[in-house]
C-alpha positions, 0 to 999 in steps of 0.5 A, a space after each residue: 260513313 263520310 265526313 266532309 270538312 274542308 281544311 283538315 290537316 290531320 286525323 287520328 283515331 283513339 281508344 278510350 282505354 287499352 281494354 277497349 275493343 274498338 276506337 272511340 274517338 276521331 281527332 280532327 285538326 285544322 290550321 287553328 283548331 282541333 276537334 274531337 269526335 266520338 261515337 254515340 249510342 246510335 253509332 254516329 259521330 258527334 263533337 265532344 270535349 276531353 278534359 285537358 285536350 287543347 282545342 284552340 291550336 293545331 295538333 301535330 300528333 295525337 295517339 294512345 299512350 301507356 296507362 290509358 293516357 292520350 298524348 297530344 303534340 302541339 306546335 309549342 307543347 306536348 301533353 299526356 291526358 288521362 283517358 279515365 277522366 272522360 
């Protein structure tokens, strides 16, 4: 598979939960925004929203954290986002 998006500054894959066998999300960040892509039922990537995830800024780091949470580091703030709210 290939994704052609110009200006990508970073990419991270995330698992929906610690019990998931495979990564579910692809976080793609640009200079002024962050997008979350998810694998749908047809195994295709589509843009999705995650409650608590900041999409209006560049993400400096993103990853899975303990207790089924995501961590998102922005230029000014860091957030823990429970993945169970998906």
